[in-house]
C-alpha positions as CSV (number, residue, x, y, z in Angstrom):
1,P,-1.0,-12.4,39.2
2,L,-3.0,-11.6,35.6
3,L,-0.6,-13.6,33.6
4,K,-2.0,-17.1,34.1
5,Q,-5.4,-15.3,33.3
6,I,-3.9,-14.0,30.2
7,R,-2.7,-17.5,29.6
8,T,-5.9,-19.2,29.9
9,A,-8.4,-16.5,28.9
10,P,-7.0,-14.1,26.1
11,A,-10.1,-11.9,26.8
12,V,-8.8,-10.9,30.0
13,S,-6.2,-8.8,28.3
14,A,-8.6,-7.4,25.9
15,V,-10.4,-5.8,28.7
16,L,-7.9,-4.5,30.4
17,A,-6.0,-3.1,26.7
18,T,-9.6,-1.9,25.9
19,V,-9.5,0.1,29.2
20,V,-5.7,1.7,28.3
21,L,-7.5,3.1,25.3
22,A,-10.0,5.1,27.4
23,T,-6.9,6.7,29.5
24,P,-6.6,9.7,27.2
25,L,-10.6,10.9,28.3
26,I,-8.8,11.8,31.4
27,I,-7.2,15.0,30.1
28,S,-9.2,17.7,29.6
29,A,-10.8,17.8,26.4
30,D,-9.4,21.5,25.4
31,Q,-5.9,19.7,25.5
32,V,-6.1,18.0,22.0
33,G,-2.7,17.8,21.4
34,Y,-1.8,16.1,24.8
35,R,-4.6,14.1,24.0
36,A,-3.6,13.0,20.7
37,L,0.0,12.2,22.7
38,A,-1.9,10.4,25.3
39,C,-3.7,8.2,22.4
40,V,-0.5,7.4,20.5
41,L,1.0,6.2,23.7
42,A,-2.4,4.0,24.4
43,I,-2.2,2.2,21.3
44,D,0.9,1.4,21.6
45,Q,0.3,-0.3,25.1
46,W,-3.1,-1.9,23.5
47,F,-1.3,-3.5,20.2
48,K,1.9,-4.9,23.0
49,M,-0.9,-6.2,25.5
50,L,-3.1,-8.3,22.7
51,D,0.5,-9.4,21.1
52,Y,1.5,-10.4,24.3
53,S,-1.7,-12.4,24.9
54,R,-1.5,-13.8,21.4
55,C,2.0,-15.3,22.1
56,L,1.0,-16.7,25.6
57,A,-2.1,-18.6,23.8
58,Q,0.2,-20.1,21.3
59,G,2.4,-21.5,24.0
60,A,5.0,-19.2,24.5
61,T,8.1,-21.8,25.6
62,E,10.2,-19.2,27.9
63,K,9.5,-18.1,31.6
64,E,7.5,-15.2,31.6
65,T,7.8,-12.9,34.5
66,F,5.6,-9.7,35.6
67,R,8.8,-7.8,35.0
68,R,9.6,-9.2,31.3
69,Y,6.0,-8.1,30.6
70,A,6.2,-4.3,32.2
71,I,10.0,-4.0,30.4
72,F,8.1,-5.2,27.1
73,L,5.4,-1.9,27.4
74,L,8.0,0.4,27.9
75,P,7.0,3.1,25.0
76,F,11.0,2.8,23.7
77,P,11.6,1.8,20.8
78,L,8.3,3.5,19.1
79,F,6.0,0.9,18.3
80,L,7.9,-2.2,18.5
81,V,4.5,-3.7,19.4
82,Q,5.7,-7.4,19.0
83,Y,6.9,-9.8,21.3
84,P,9.3,-10.6,22.4
85,K,10.5,-7.5,22.6
86,Q,14.3,-6.7,20.4
87,E,16.8,-7.2,22.7
88,R,19.6,-4.9,23.2
89,E,22.9,-5.4,21.3
90,S,26.3,-3.8,21.5
91,S,27.3,-1.8,18.5
92,P,30.9,-0.9,17.2
93,S,31.8,2.7,18.3
94,A,32.3,3.9,14.4
95,M,28.0,3.0,14.1
96,M,27.9,4.6,17.1
97,R,29.0,8.1,15.5
98,K,27.2,7.1,12.7
99,N,23.9,6.8,14.1
100,L,24.2,10.3,16.0
101,V,25.1,12.2,12.9
102,T,22.2,10.5,11.3
103,A,20.1,11.3,14.3
104,I,21.0,15.0,14.5
105,V,20.8,15.5,10.0
106,S,17.6,13.7,10.2
107,G,16.1,15.7,13.2
108,L,17.3,19.0,11.5
109,I,15.5,18.2,8.0
110,F,12.1,17.5,10.1
111,A,12.3,20.6,11.8
112,V,13.1,22.4,8.7
113,G,9.9,20.6,7.4
114,Y,8.0,22.0,10.3
115,G,9.1,25.1,9.7
116,L,8.2,25.1,6.3
117,L,4.2,24.2,7.3
118,A,4.3,27.6,9.2
119,I,5.8,29.4,6.2
120,C,3.4,28.0,3.6
121,S,0.6,28.7,5.7
122,R,1.6,32.5,5.2
123,I,1.7,32.4,1.0
124,E,-1.5,33.8,-0.4
125,L,-1.6,31.1,-3.3
126,F,-1.7,28.2,-0.8
127,Q,-4.3,30.1,1.3
128,S,-6.8,30.3,-1.5
129,V,-6.1,27.2,-3.6
130,F,-6.8,23.9,-1.4
131,V,-5.4,21.6,-4.0
132,L,-2.3,22.9,-3.9
133,D,-1.8,23.4,-0.2
134,H,-2.8,19.9,0.1
135,L,-0.3,18.8,-2.7
136,M,2.7,20.9,-0.9
137,K,2.0,19.8,2.5
138,L,1.5,16.3,1.5
139,V,5.3,16.4,0.0
140,I,6.5,18.3,3.6
141,F,4.7,15.6,5.3
142,I,6.8,12.7,3.2
143,V,9.9,14.1,3.2
144,S,9.4,14.9,7.0
145,I,7.8,11.6,8.3
146,E,10.9,10.0,6.3
147,A,13.4,12.3,8.2
148,L,12.0,11.9,11.6
149,S,11.3,7.6,11.2
150,S,15.5,8.0,10.5
151,S,16.1,10.1,13.2
152,I,14.5,7.7,15.8
153,C,15.9,4.6,14.5
154,A,19.4,6.0,14.7
155,I,18.8,6.8,18.4
156,E,17.7,3.7,19.0
157,H,20.3,2.1,17.5
158,R,22.5,4.3,19.3
159,A,20.6,3.2,22.5
160,G,21.6,-0.7,21.7
161,Y,18.4,-1.8,19.1
162,K,18.4,-3.4,16.5
163,T,15.3,-1.9,14.8
164,E,14.2,-1.4,11.4
165,P,12.8,2.5,10.1
166,L,8.9,3.0,11.1
167,V,8.9,4.4,7.4
168,H,10.9,2.6,4.8
169,R,11.4,4.9,1.3
170,I,7.6,5.2,0.7
171,V,8.4,7.7,-2.2
172,A,9.6,4.2,-4.1
173,S,6.2,2.7,-3.7
174,R,5.2,1.4,-6.9
175,S,1.7,0.0,-5.6
176,V,-0.9,1.3,-2.7
177,A,-0.1,-2.3,-1.3
178,N,3.6,-1.6,-1.3
179,F,2.8,1.8,0.6
180,W,1.5,-0.2,3.7
181,C,4.0,-2.2,3.5
182,R,6.8,0.4,3.8
183,F,4.6,2.6,6.2
184,N,4.8,1.9,9.9
185,T,6.6,-1.3,9.5
186,R,6.5,-2.6,12.8
187,V,2.6,-2.2,12.8
188,H,2.4,-3.4,9.8
189,K,4.0,-6.7,11.5
190,W,1.5,-6.6,14.1
191,F,-1.7,-6.6,11.8
192,L,-0.2,-9.3,9.6
193,D,0.5,-11.6,12.6
194,N,-3.1,-10.5,14.8
195,V,-5.6,-9.8,12.1
196,F,-4.4,-10.9,8.4
197,N,-3.6,-14.2,9.1
198,R,-6.0,-14.8,11.2
199,F,-9.1,-13.8,9.3
200,G,-7.9,-14.2,5.7
201,D,-3.7,-15.1,5.5
202,N,-2.8,-15.8,1.8
203,R,-5.3,-18.5,0.9
204,R,-8.3,-15.8,1.9
205,P,-6.1,-12.1,1.1
206,L,-9.6,-10.1,0.5
207,L,-10.8,-11.0,3.7
208,G,-7.7,-10.7,5.4
209,V,-6.9,-7.2,3.6
210,C,-10.6,-6.1,4.7
211,A,-10.4,-6.9,8.2
212,T,-6.9,-5.4,8.6
213,F,-7.9,-2.1,7.2
214,L,-11.4,-1.9,8.5
215,L,-9.7,-2.3,12.0
216,S,-7.0,0.1,11.4
217,G,-9.5,2.2,10.5
218,L,-11.9,2.4,13.6
219,F,-8.7,2.5,15.6
220,H,-7.7,5.6,13.7
221,E,-11.4,7.2,13.8
222,L,-11.5,6.4,17.5
223,M,-8.2,7.6,18.4
224,F,-8.9,11.0,16.3
225,G,-12.3,11.4,17.9
226,I,-11.1,11.1,21.5
227,A,-8.2,13.8,20.8
228,T,-10.6,16.1,19.0
229,S,-13.8,15.3,20.5
230,Q,-15.4,14.7,17.2
231,F,-16.2,11.8,15.5
232,D,-16.8,12.4,11.7
233,G,-16.1,9.3,10.0
234,Y,-12.8,10.7,7.6
235,Q,-10.2,8.2,9.3
236,L,-12.6,5.0,8.7
237,T,-13.3,6.6,5.2
238,F,-9.8,6.9,4.0
239,F,-8.5,3.6,5.3
240,V,-11.9,1.5,3.8
241,L,-10.7,3.4,0.3
242,Q,-7.5,1.8,0.3
243,I,-9.0,-1.9,0.2
244,P,-10.2,-0.9,-3.9
245,G,-6.8,1.0,-4.1
246,I,-5.1,-2.3,-3.2
247,L,-7.1,-4.7,-5.4
248,I,-6.7,-2.5,-8.3
249,S,-2.9,-2.2,-7.5
250,R,-2.8,-6.1,-8.0
251,V,-3.8,-5.7,-11.3
252,I,-1.6,-3.0,-12.2
253,A,1.3,-4.3,-10.5
254,R,1.1,-7.7,-13.3
255,L,0.7,-5.1,-16.0
256,A,3.9,-3.3,-14.7
257,N,5.9,-6.3,-15.0
258,R,5.2,-6.9,-18.5
259,A,5.5,-3.4,-19.7
260,G,8.8,-2.8,-17.7
261,Y,9.9,0.8,-17.0
262,R,6.8,2.2,-18.6
263,G,4.5,-0.6,-16.4
264,R,6.4,0.8,-13.5
265,V,5.9,4.2,-14.0
266,L,2.4,3.9,-14.5
267,G,1.9,2.1,-11.3
268,G,4.0,4.9,-9.3
269,A,1.4,7.4,-10.7
270,F,-1.6,5.3,-9.6
271,T,0.0,5.2,-6.1
272,A,0.7,9.0,-6.0
273,F,-2.9,9.7,-7.7
274,W,-4.8,7.2,-4.9
275,L,-3.0,8.0,-2.0
276,G,-2.8,11.7,-2.6
277,S,-6.5,12.3,-3.2
278,T,-7.7,9.8,-0.8
279,S,-5.3,11.9,2.0
280,V,-7.6,14.2,2.0
281,F,-9.7,12.1,4.6
282,F,-7.0,11.4,6.9
283,F,-5.1,14.9,6.8
284,H,-8.6,16.5,7.9
285,G,-8.1,14.8,11.2
286,V,-4.6,16.1,11.2
287,D,-5.3,19.6,10.7
288,Q,-7.9,19.2,13.4
289,V,-5.1,18.2,16.1
290,F,-2.5,20.7,14.5
291,P,-4.7,23.6,13.2
292,M,-1.8,25.2,11.2
293,Y,-1.3,22.1,8.9
294,Y,-3.3,23.2,6.4
295,A,-3.5,27.3,5.3
296,A,-6.7,27.0,2.7
297,E,-10.0,26.3,4.3
298,P,-10.2,22.7,4.4
299,F,-12.3,20.9,1.8
300,L,-14.0,18.6,4.3
301,R,-16.2,19.8,6.8
């Protein structure tokens, strides 16, 4: 019954979606892991409800029903948060077998990465030197998140959905901006339609970038704060710091195009340095959710 109201008053959808964001508070504060999982599911719903509202406000031509809306809200495929939901399609049996192998192998790589976290926590060098610990965990995270993305995508293909990986070869990023186009590609498209194009678009890219990363930072700050019952501002700091990184990367990208191979190496080195140093703020929150992440005493308090 609210669909007509959502069509005529998107604020109704915004209020309902905000209520959804508060649902992890139902879980006891000492259950940090479960709260974090609930936050992920709540954000998925928030993204979908607002994107659905945007599509209705723009005059979706298809006949909308509550059943179609409810199916769109299902958290599978993961973070496919743009309406309409990707339709299922049949796949050849050969591709089905390939997807199954990819899912298993990628899942095993992710499991190995998770195991390496436990092994590194017992090594004295990583326990005593935070910088080395952070760099090692960063490498493990990159390999593990790529593997997890491939496994999830293969499972979705196995189920008949034609989806893109959540993370697409972030190691190949030549700039900070390029990294954020490759990381969480599905949510990236949501921010492009719902934030960047509304506040800035290509005519005012600076305003669009600032709005996008400020909103993303506020989201992460809120969700990590709810999960850990601690608001420290580190998540917001991390995402705000990506704004100058993107602006600088534009200049480096132009220089890289002129300098050829050496320019590309310079761009990759700057990207690795910027994300490697600023990610200390992000992984501080990860360590609060998963205390075994860092072996050394965290740099931030």
